[in-house]
N, C-alpha and C positions, 0 to 999 in steps of 0.2 A: 735811283742810282746814287751811291755814295760819292760825294765830292769832298775829299779831305781838305781841299783848299778853302772850303766854306767854313771850316772849323775856326772858331774864335781862338786865336793862339797868340801868346801863351795864355792859358787860363790862370786864374788865381790859384795859388798852391792848394792842393787837396790834402786835408789833414784827416788822418784816421786815428785810432786809439794810440798807436805807437809810431806812425810813419808820416812823412810828408812826401807827396808826389808833386814834382815841380818841373818846369822847363830847365833844360841844361844850362850850365854856366861854365866859364873857363875853369873853375876849380874842380870840375868833374872829369877833366881830361884824363888824369892819372887813373881814376877808377874805371873809366871806359876802356882804357888800354889794358888794365889788369884783367877785366872781365873777358876780353877777347884773346888775351895771351895765356889765360889759365887752362892748364890741361884738364882739370876737373870740370870746369864750365864747358869746355869744348868737347867733352867725351861723346856726346850725341849730336854734335854739330859739325862733324868733319874734322875735329881736332883743333888745337890752338893755332892761332896765327902767330908768326914770328914777331917778337916784341920790336925789333928794329924796323920792320915793315910798318907796324902800327904807329911807332913814333913819327915816321914820315907821313903816314896817311891820315891819321886822326886830326881833324882841324882843332884850332885853339878852343873853340866852343863846339863840342861834339853834339850830334843829334839835333840840330836846329831845324826841326820840321814838326808840323802838327802831328800829335799823337805820340811823341817821344817824351816819356817821363823819366826823370831821375828819381829813384826811390832813396830817401834819406832817413836815417835812424840816428837820433841824437846829434844832428849836424853833419854826419858823414854819409857819403854815398855808398849804398850797399848793393845797388842793382839798378836795372832799367826795366821799364815796361813800355812796349810799343803797340800802338794800334795803327797799322799801316795798310795801304791798299794791297790786295793780293797780287802776287806776281802775274803779269798778263800772259806768261807762257804756261801757266797751270791749265789743266784740262778744263774745258768749258763747263762741264757739270759741277766741278768744284767751285769755279768762280761764280756760278749761278746760286750756290748755296749761301753765299755771302761775299761781299766785296772787300770786307775789312778783316785782316788777320791779326790775332793777338800773339805777341811774342814777349818773352821775358828772359832776363839773365840776372842771376844773383851771385855775389861772391860766395865761395864755399863756406866761409865763417858765418854767413847769414842763413845757411840751410838748416832746416829742422826746427825753426822757430815760428812758422806760420806767416812769415813776412810776405812770401809770394802770394799766398791766398789773400791776405789783407790788402796788398797793393793791387793785385789783379782785380779783386772785387771793386775797389775804389775806382780804378781806371774804367772798368766796364760800366759802372754806374754813371760816371762822368760822360762816357760815350753815349749811353742811352738818353741822357739829358740833352746832349749836343746834337745828336742825330737820331731822334726817336724812330722806332720802327725798323732799324737796321740790324740784321743778324751779324754775328761775329763768328769767324771760323778759327780753327787752331789745328796746327800740324805738330806731331811729335813722334819720335820713335817709340814703338811698343816696348822696347827694352828699357826705356827711361821711365821707370816705375814712379819716381817722384812727380814727373810731369804728367803722367797718366792720372795719378791721384789728384793733382791740382786741377786738371781739366774737369774731372768729375765734381770736385768741390765748387768750381765756378759755374757749373750748370751746363757744360758741354756734353752733347750726346754724339755717339759714333755714327758716322755716315758711311765710312769706307776704310778698309785697310788695303795697302798696296805696297809693292816692293819698289824701293828707290835707294840710291846711294849704298847698295849692298846690305840693306836692312829693311825689316818690315816697318812701315810708317802707319800712323793713325791719323785720320782726318775726322774732325768733329765740328759741330755747330752749336752755338748758343743762340736760341731763338731770340727774336727782337723783343725788347721790353719797352713799355710806354714811358720809361724814365725812372731814374734813381730807385731801382729795386721794386717797382710796383707790380711786377709780374708780366707774363707774356701777353703779347697782343693776340687777338683772336686768330689771325692767320699767320703762319710761319712758313719757312721754306719746305719744299716737299721732302719727305723722308725716303731714304733709299734703303 
């Protein structure tokens, strides 16, 4: 069973070829508000949230929890990657596939450059090292073609499609790995 409280947090910044994944800081507040207020970012997430509401609700340092990474390019926040516990109200079969859910948001100007793939792979490698043997799940709308392509690039395989929020949803799993990209463990979650 995954216990996200057991994660050493914050980790040292994770550096990729072009990006830095790090814990949130006060300077990231404006970018987090922009991500959640953006109509483009919110297209498949129920729409944007009102900026005034976000200005009141987002804390001075957003996302202060294990598994919340700010993605930085050349010193500027361009998105976030989250590895969070699955919502306990999800159906039991989905929770059994993996207790940790991958999420990501990137500013529209960062789309189409491979940053989400690079950041997602780095976060998943970190997670595999921090909690070896744990699968990760992902939800996205099937209409979100960018997210569907990203899921495939990151090694997620489909377990189920279902209707929710007025749209077809995709649910997939990335089998557990033994740590930092060394491949799957011999036993993974059951395939459906």
